[in-house]
N, C-alpha and C positions, 0 to 999 in steps of 0.2 A: 504494500499500500504506499500511499504518499505520506512521507514523514517530514516534508520540507517545512511545515509549520510547527514542528515539535520544539518545545522549549525546555521541557523537563523529562528526564528519564526516571521513572519511579524506583524506589528501593527494590532490589532483587529482580528487576525486570527480566534479565537474561541469566539469572543465577543457575549455574550448572548446565548451561547449554553446551555440551561437550563437542558437538559437531560444528559449532559456529566458528568459521575461519576468518572472516573479515567483516568489518562494519564501517560504513561511511555515514557520519552523523551530519545533520544540517548545520549551516552556518549560524542559524538563530538559536541554537541550543545554549541554554544558560546553566543548567545544573544536571548532575548525574548522581542518582541516589546511592545509598549504602548498598553494598553487595550487588550493584547493578549488573556487573559482568563477572562476578566472582566465579571461579572454577570453570571458566570457559577455556578448557585445556588446549583446544586446537586453535584458538584465536591468535593469529600472527600479526594482523595489522588492524589498527584502530585510528581513525582520523579524528582528532579533537580540534575544534575551532577555537580561535582566540577569544571568543565571546563567553566562554564557559567561566563562571565565577565560583561555582561550588562543586566539589567532588566529595561524595560521602565516604565513610569509613569502609575499608576493605572493598572498595568499588571494583578494583581489578585484581584482588588477591587470588592467587592460585591460577592466574593466566600464565601457565608455565611455558607457553610457546611464543608469547608476545616478544617481539624483537625491537620494537621502536615505539616511543610514546612522545607526544608533543605536550609541552607544558604551556597551557594557555596564558596569554598576556594579561587577561583580567582575573586570573585565578586569585581568590582572596580567602578561600576556605578549603582545606584539604584534610579529609578525615584520616584518623589513625590507621596505619597498616594498609593504606590504599593500594600499594603495590607489593605487598608481602607475597613472596613466592613467585615472583616474576623472574624465574631463574635464567631465562634466555635473553633477557633485555640487554641489548647491545648499545643502544643510543637513546639519549634524551635530547629532543630538539626544543628550541625555545624561541621566543619573540625577540624583536630588536631591543626592547627595553629590559633585557635580562639583568643587566648590572644594577638596575634600580628597583626591580620587581620584588615583591614580598617573598614569592617562591622563585628561586633562581637555580641555574645549573652552574656549578663550579667544578672544574676539572672532571667533567662528565658525571658528577654526582648531584643529587637533588638536595637542596637546602631550603629550609623555611625561615621565618622570622628575619627576613632581609639578610640571609646568609649566615645567621648565627646558629642555626640548628640543623644538623645532618639528619635528613629523613631517609635517604636511600643511597647506599654505596653501590655503584654499578661496576662490576668487575670485568665485564667482557672487553677484551683487547688490551687489558692492562697486564704488565709483567711484574709490577711491584709486589713485594711480599711484606712490606712494612707500611704503616699508615699513621699519619698524625693529622689532626684537624688543621685546616688553613687559618691564616690570621683572621681574627674576628669571630670565628666559630667557637662556641663554648659548650654546646649541648648535643648529645646523641639520642635520638628518639628510639623507642622500642622497635625492634626488628630491623634496624638500619642495616645490619650486616647479615640478615637471615639467608642461610644457604650458602654463605661465602666459602670458597675453597682456596683462593689464591693467597690470602693474607695469613702470615704466620706470626706477625708481631704487631701489637697495638700499643700506643703510648698516650696516656692521659695523666700527665705527671704533676699537675698543679691544682690548687683548690678552685681555680676558675672553671674547670671542666665539670660538667654534670652528665652522668650517665643514667638515663631513665631505666626503670626495671625492665629487663629483657632487651636492653640495647645491644647486647652481644649474642642474643639467642640465635641458635641455629648455625653458629660458626663451626666449621668442620675441621679446620687445619691449624687453628690458633695454637702456638707453642709458647709465646711469651707475652705477658700482659703487665703493663706498668700502670698503676693507678695511684692516686694521691694517698688514700687511706681507706680503711673499712670503718664506717661509722654511720650513725643515724639509721635510717631504713635500710641502708646498704652496709650493714655490719657483718654480712656473710657474703662470700664471693658469688655464690650461685644466684644472688639477687640480679646481678648484671646479665645473667643468662636466662632469666625468666622464672626462677623458682619462687613460688608464692610464700614459702617459709624456708627457714634455714634447714629444717629436717627433710624437706621435700626432695632434695637432690638425691637422697638415698645412698645406700652403700655402693651402688653400681654407677653413680653419676648420671642421673636421668637428664640433667640440664647442662652440666659443664662438660666440655669436650675432653675425651681421653688424651688428645694430642697436647693439651696444656701441661707443660712441664715446669714452667718458671713464672712466678708472680713477684713483682717488685712493688713495695709500698714506699713511696717517696717521703711521706710523713710517717716517721716511725711511731707506731701506736704503743701505748703503755698497757693496754688491755685488749685481749681478743675475747669476744663473746662466745657463747655456746655455739657449736657447729660452724664456726667461721669458715673453715675450709672443708667441711664435711663432704665426703664423696667425690672430691676432686682426684679421681683415681690415677691420673698420670702425673700429678704434681709431686716433683722431687726436690724442688728448690724454691724457698721463699726468702727473699731478701728484704731487709728493713725491720727485723724483729729484735734488734739488739737492745731496745729500751723496754722490753716487756716486763711488767710486774706481775701480771696474772693472766692465766689462760683458762677459758671456760671449758665446760664438759664437752667432749667429742669435737673439740676445736680442730684437730688434725686427723680425725678418724677417717679411715679408708682413703688415705692418700698414699703416695709412693715415696715418702720420705725414706732416706737411707742412713745418713749420718747426721744425727740430731745434736745441735749445739744449744745448750741451756744457758742463756745470758746471765751475767752476774746479778742483774736486777730482778730476776724472776723468782718470786717467793711462793707462788701458789699455782698449782696445776689441777684443773678440775677433773672430775671422775671420767675415766675412759677417754681422756684427751687424745691418746694415741691408739685407740681401739681399732683393730683391723688393719693396722699398718704393717703388713706382713713382710715388707722389704727392709725394715730398719736393721742396720748392721751394728750401730754403736751409738752410745750417748756420750757426749762430752759436756762438762760443766765448767763454765768460765770461773777463773779465780775470783774469790770474794763473794761468791753466792752464799746467802745466809741460810738457805734451806736445803739445798741438794748437793750431791757429790756423785761423781762417776767412779766406778771401780770395775776393772776388766770389761769396760764398755757397757755396764749395767747402771741403772739409775737407783740411787739410794738417798736416804735422808742424810743430813749433814754429819751425823754421828756414825753413820754406816751401821746402824742397828736394824734399820728397816729396808728391805729390798722391795722396790716398787715395780720395776720393769726389767725383764730380760729380753734383749733384742731377739725377735723370732728366728733370725737366720743363724744365731750362734750355735755351733756344734760342740763347743767345749766351754766350760765355765770354771772360774775360780772365785771362791767366796772369801770375804774378809773374816778374820777371827772375831770381830765385834758383832757379827750378824746374830740377831735374836728373833726377828720377826720377818715373815714373808707375806706380802700383801696379796689379797685376792686378785687373781688374774696375772700374777707376776710372770707365769710361764705360758701365758695364752698362745696357742699355736706354735709353741717352741719346737725347734728342730732338734733339740737335745733328746737323746735316747736314754741317758743314764746320768743321774745326779747324786753326788754324795754330799750331804749337808753337814756342816760342822756341828759338833756337840753343843755349841753355844745356842743353836736355834731352839727357841722355846715355844713359838707359836706359828702355825700356818693358818692364816685367816680363811674362814669359810663364810659364804653369804647366801648359801642355798643348798639344795639337795641334789642338783643335777650331777651326774657322773662325769668325770673327765673324758674329753673326746679323744685324747691321745695317750696311749699307755706309756707310762714312764716308771722305771724302777728307781724309787727314791729311798736312799739308805741314810739313817741318822742314828744318833745315840738313843738309848732307851728312855732317857729323861724327857724326851720331846713329846709333847701332846699335840696331835695334829689330826686333821681330817682333810683328805685330798679333794673332796667335793669342791668344785669351782676354784681350785688353785690355778686352773688354766683358763678361767673364764673372763671375769671383768677386772678392770684395773683402775681402782680409785687411787689417785696419787695425790696425797695431801701432805701438808707439813707435819 
């Protein structure tokens, strides 16, 4: 039919039209509703006139074959995630007043708020593996990098940068991330990847990419909240933690940390902070720490009377003569097959009735009272 007089396309008008390959819209069109062309998977071309002022949320989301899109000159309102999942997008075209427009194209990427907010990073044709925001840009919108595979390093190293929840969601090859700090709503890393809560990332990293190995915090925090890096399964290096005073429960759980350095300032480590860190090889405690000390790569209290954590990869172990207590979970998933405890040990903490998952022959003096239930399970590490 004749659509030459059409001024508005309603919400979800072509939602899920998977056989639609091309659309030529009238010059008089002024608005495109939310989800109007969402999930039109075969759509490769779409002509947008410069008279369009409003494009609703997710209007073109899931148009995975769309290769080119024009940014209208009069565009004043662009809904969230309007182009999420447009993985084949190669080019954004724009009007002559691009440099002064509210929505503008810079270096092939789409920005809002007069160039201050990155809305969409367009990777096609780019060979770069690292990215920093251009001068004047300070904010990254949710899903700005969704589905990206070419970028391995991102840097947002000052307090002027704001990453919205989910700004880095869907990144598949990211290896190194530099952010100012973890605080406020963003006090857990998975926030940037779209997790609704710190626990939501899960032990398998439902949101954070397994490729992420290094995180740099340019403002050194004094506190890490619970689940700060929880489920970042590939994370083996975290820089900027030398001023830590306290670490929350599960803060590093299910990460790939290997050689853990406890800073001199750290006096409190929450329950199960290193739970599920199966690749830890050793603990080192900096000189002057008031609460902890390392012996034979294991983590103890300052007096070396309490053993907190034995690195899971250790195959041999030596105990100090001062050892009297073994914390619950100290040997969780340990690679040790035989342990001879010194006669000084008086207590092996238990906190439940579950049986050990890994058989170990533990020999010790007859004066020791112990129960092996859960010696290998949870690891509360307190002063």
